[in-house]
C-alpha positions as a printed Julia matrix, in Angstrom:
311×3 Matrix{Float64}:
 43.48  -10.53  -23.69
 42.44   -6.93  -24.15
 40.9    -5.81  -20.87
 40.44   -2.17  -21.93
 37.92   -2.46  -24.74
 35.18    0.19  -24.48
 32.09   -1.5   -23.04
 28.45   -0.55  -22.45
 28.51   -1.4   -18.72
 31.22    0.12  -16.45
 32.5    -3.2   -15.1
 36.24   -3.89  -15.06
 37.93   -7.25  -15.31
 39.45   -6.84  -11.82
 35.94   -6.64  -10.36
 35.17  -10.03  -11.86
 38.48  -11.44  -10.61
 37.81  -10.2    -7.05
 34.26  -11.59   -7.18
 35.59  -14.97   -8.29
 37.95  -15.1    -5.31
 35.13  -14.3    -2.88
 32.65  -16.75   -4.36
 35.17  -19.56   -4.53
 35.73  -19.28   -0.76
 31.99  -19.68   -0.34
 31.85  -23.28   -1.5
 31.77  -25.76   -4.33
 28.09  -26.52   -4.9
 27.34  -26.73   -8.61
 24.36  -25.29  -10.43
 22.28  -26.87  -13.16
 25.28  -27.05  -15.51
 27.17  -29.31  -13.02
 30.35  -27.27  -13.55
 32.82  -27.71  -10.67
 35.56  -25.33   -9.56
 38.12  -27.87  -10.77
 36.65  -27.67  -14.27
 36.28  -23.9   -14.14
 39.87  -23.4   -12.98
 41.32  -25.4   -15.86
 40.66  -22.31  -17.99
 40.07  -19.77  -15.24
 41.44  -16.71  -17.03
 39.45  -17.41  -20.18
 36.28  -18.17  -18.23
 36.59  -14.97  -16.2
 37.2   -13.02  -19.39
 34.0   -14.44  -20.89
 32.0   -13.48  -17.78
 33.5    -9.98  -17.81
 32.94   -9.53  -21.54
 29.3   -10.5   -21.31
 28.64   -8.47  -18.16
 30.36   -5.4   -19.55
 28.59   -5.6   -22.9
 25.14   -6.11  -21.4
 24.79   -9.54  -23.01
 25.05  -11.61  -19.83
 22.02  -13.84  -19.18
 21.82  -16.17  -16.15
 20.77  -19.79  -16.14
 18.07  -21.33  -13.99
 18.82  -22.05  -10.33
 18.96  -25.6    -8.99
 16.55  -26.34   -6.17
 17.85  -28.16   -3.1
 16.34  -28.61    0.34
 17.78  -28.37    3.84
 15.94  -29.4     7.03
 14.44  -26.8     9.35
 13.56  -27.18   13.0
 10.22  -28.88   13.39
 10.75  -31.3    10.55
  9.97  -28.91    7.69
 12.29  -28.31    4.75
 13.73  -25.05    3.48
 14.11  -24.69   -0.27
 17.25  -23.04   -1.63
 18.06  -22.02   -5.18
 21.68  -22.66   -6.19
 22.94  -20.59   -9.14
 25.76  -21.82  -11.36
 29.32  -20.88  -10.42
 29.41  -18.32  -13.22
 26.13  -16.77  -12.15
 27.37  -16.57   -8.55
 30.47  -14.71   -9.77
 28.35  -12.32  -11.83
 25.99  -11.69   -8.9
 28.96  -10.98   -6.63
 30.23   -8.36   -9.07
 26.93   -6.47   -9.03
 26.42   -7.02   -5.29
 29.82   -5.47   -4.54
 29.05   -2.55   -6.85
 25.63   -1.91   -5.3
 26.64   -2.47   -1.68
 29.35    0.19   -1.81
 26.74    2.7    -2.94
 23.59    1.83   -1.01
 24.56    0.23    2.31
 25.12    3.71    3.75
 21.44    4.46    3.05
 20.16    1.63    5.23
 18.83    2.22    8.73
 21.4     1.99   11.49
 19.3    -0.64   13.27
 19.18   -3.01   10.31
 21.75   -5.7    11.14
 21.3    -8.77    8.96
 23.65   -9.5     6.04
 25.45   -6.17    6.22
 29.16   -5.33    6.37
 30.36   -4.35    9.85
 27.05   -5.49   11.39
 26.47   -8.6    13.47
 23.84  -10.63   15.3
 25.49   -9.79   18.63
 25.09   -6.08   17.92
 21.4    -6.61   17.15
 20.82   -8.46   20.41
 22.72   -5.84   22.41
 20.62   -3.08   20.85
 17.4    -4.89   21.72
 18.53   -5.19   25.33
 19.33   -1.49   25.45
 15.93   -0.63   23.98
 14.21   -2.84   26.55
 15.59   -0.66   29.34
 13.73    2.31   27.81
 10.48    0.73   26.58
  8.17   -1.64   28.46
  6.53   -3.35   25.49
  7.78   -4.95   22.32
  6.36   -6.32   19.1
  8.3    -9.46   18.23
  7.63   -9.89   14.52
  8.41  -12.4    11.79
  7.48  -12.0     8.12
  5.9   -15.04    6.52
  7.82  -16.63    3.61
  9.62  -13.35    2.99
 12.18  -14.41    0.37
  9.46  -16.25   -1.56
  7.03  -13.33   -1.54
  9.2   -10.36   -2.56
  7.28   -8.6    -5.32
  9.4    -8.11   -8.43
  7.75   -4.85   -9.56
  8.26   -3.23   -6.16
 11.77   -4.66   -5.89
 12.79   -3.13   -9.22
 11.27    0.23   -8.21
 13.47    0.15   -5.1
 16.57   -0.7    -7.16
 15.78    2.09   -9.61
 15.28    4.55   -6.74
 18.71    3.95   -5.2
 20.66    3.27   -8.38
 20.53    5.47  -11.46
 22.38    2.91  -13.58
 19.99    1.17  -15.94
 22.34   -1.8   -16.26
 22.09   -2.54  -12.53
 18.31   -2.74  -12.78
 18.63   -4.82  -15.95
 20.76   -7.49  -14.29
 18.7    -7.54  -11.1
 15.6    -8.05  -13.22
 17.24  -10.98  -15.02
 18.22  -12.62  -11.73
 14.75  -12.15  -10.29
 13.32  -13.84  -13.36
 15.55  -16.92  -13.23
 13.4   -20.08  -13.35
 13.91  -22.88  -10.83
 14.95  -26.36  -11.85
 13.03  -28.72   -9.58
 14.6   -31.89   -8.25
 12.78  -33.93  -10.9
 14.45  -31.83  -13.62
 11.43  -29.75  -14.61
 11.7   -25.97  -14.88
  9.36  -23.79  -12.85
  9.03  -20.21  -14.12
  8.88  -17.33  -11.64
  5.43  -15.88  -10.99
  6.57  -12.28  -10.54
  7.73  -12.74   -6.98
 10.53  -14.21   -4.9
 14.32  -14.16   -4.87
 16.1   -17.46   -4.24
 17.73  -18.15   -0.9
 21.16  -19.28   -1.98
 21.65  -16.45   -4.46
 24.64  -14.2    -3.75
 22.72  -10.98   -4.31
 19.47  -12.05   -2.6
 20.35  -10.83    0.95
 21.22   -7.35   -0.35
 17.98   -7.18   -2.34
 16.05   -8.38    0.72
 17.51   -5.59    2.85
 16.71   -3.04    0.15
 13.11   -4.25   -0.06
 12.59   -4.06    3.7
 14.42   -0.74    3.92
 11.56    0.93    2.06
  8.79   -1.46    3.08
  9.43   -1.27    6.83
 12.44    0.71    8.07
 11.74    4.02    6.32
  8.0     3.64    6.87
  8.38    3.04   10.62
 10.77    5.97   11.0
  8.34    8.27    9.21
  5.02    7.22   10.75
  6.14    6.09   14.21
  9.31    8.06   15.03
  8.7     7.6    18.77
  9.26    3.83   18.65
 12.61    2.07   18.47
 13.19   -1.04   16.4
 15.82   -3.59   15.49
 15.63   -5.62   12.29
 17.72   -8.67   11.46
 16.83   -9.79    7.92
 13.08  -10.54    8.01
 12.83  -10.66   11.82
 12.14   -7.45   13.72
 11.54   -6.22   17.26
  9.65   -2.93   17.68
  9.8    -1.26   21.1
  6.76    0.66   22.41
  5.83    2.51   25.58
  2.49    0.76   26.22
  0.5    -2.26   25.18
 -2.07   -0.01   23.51
  0.65    1.59   21.4
  2.1    -1.81   20.54
 -1.31   -3.08   19.39
 -1.85    0.03   17.26
  1.62   -0.15   15.7
  1.33   -3.88   14.98
 -2.0    -3.4    13.22
 -0.5    -0.59   11.16
  2.51   -2.77   10.28
  0.18   -5.51    9.06
 -1.59   -3.02    6.82
  1.72   -1.68    5.56
  3.04   -5.13    4.76
 -0.14   -5.93    2.85
  0.56   -2.86    0.69
  3.96   -4.32   -0.27
  2.62   -7.86   -0.86
  3.86   -9.28    2.46
  2.27  -10.49    5.69
  3.36  -11.28    9.22
  3.72  -14.85   10.4
  0.94  -14.91   12.98
  2.37  -17.97   14.76
  5.7   -16.25   15.36
  4.48  -12.68   15.95
  3.48  -11.49   19.4
  3.38   -8.55   21.77
  5.58   -9.02   24.84
  6.09   -7.25   28.16
  9.67   -6.63   29.31
  9.68   -7.72   32.92
 12.62   -7.03   35.21
 13.23   -5.97   38.82
 11.57   -2.59   38.12
  8.63   -3.95   36.15
  6.47   -6.38   38.08
  3.12   -6.28   36.33
  1.49   -9.7    36.07
  1.42  -10.19   32.32
  1.11  -13.55   30.62
  4.12  -12.96   28.4
  6.9   -11.36   30.39
 10.22  -12.18   28.77
 11.95  -11.41   25.52
 14.18  -14.13   24.19
 12.56  -14.65   20.79
 14.92  -12.3    18.93
 17.78  -14.46   20.14
 15.85  -17.42   18.76
 15.05  -15.63   15.5
 18.65  -14.64   14.97
 19.76  -18.16   15.83
 17.38  -19.45   13.17
 18.68  -16.88   10.69
 22.25  -17.93   11.45
 21.2   -21.58   11.15
 19.71  -20.79    7.76
 22.94  -19.08    6.7
 25.0   -22.01    8.0
 22.71  -24.4     6.15
 23.25  -22.5     2.91
 26.99  -22.46    3.59
 26.97  -26.23    4.11
 25.15  -26.67    0.82
 27.6   -24.43   -1.02
 30.65  -26.0     0.66
 29.86  -29.67    0.37
 27.22  -30.33   -2.26
 28.98  -32.01   -5.14
 27.99  -31.72   -8.8
 25.25  -34.15   -9.8
């Protein structure tokens, strides 16, 4: 097969091959086409060539994602969208391409779903910040992955990537309909990126980079913060400052079509041997809990991808 034909999009066959190897390690869950890795691998070279040819020519179009549910704590269910194997490979290609170019732009205290970053580092940084600041805003964003605005998301992609083809493919993935468990197709309503998509965590970090990280650094440079995916802890010097900053964050999130989860968002006092004020809320362990939930969510998605068999 000729792997050196001049193409519209600068994607090489080896990028597709490397993406295939990564995605295959991630699990065997099938998408709406029910294709398994065993079936794909029967003609692996040809199938990878087809993916590369379509990606590189700009003619690649994804299929709908398959909706599955995993249990959350408290008895609720979390909905995931499982792309086909081929779409996962294609997303991995573009994710790898984008990540090499934009991860260096992200804030140093953004820890979730990033290379060379970990949950333990996030928790350690929060502990260090608590030595310096008495008050914290412990914040969770409500239904974040479901509420990401597509117009704003594409503006962010365009801002960090000058390649029109990157924006084109991201737009196609954002627009993928969802196949419900009864087989019906639900079109996207201009918002949301499916949990379960390979590229979704990178897009989520990009969205919050501009929506929160850059905004906080510009308007409240005196505060410290740690963000792990859609959970954040903002460190302030006083309760009054924390209340002001939290109200400003709520207004900022409204501007980018998001809102805080009021049940999981609170202002806390960091009490230790030096700080003995009698405050109702005196300990900070919710980031540990938030990160544990985020890791549980990731493990749940991994279980789905590893063990869910084709229908």
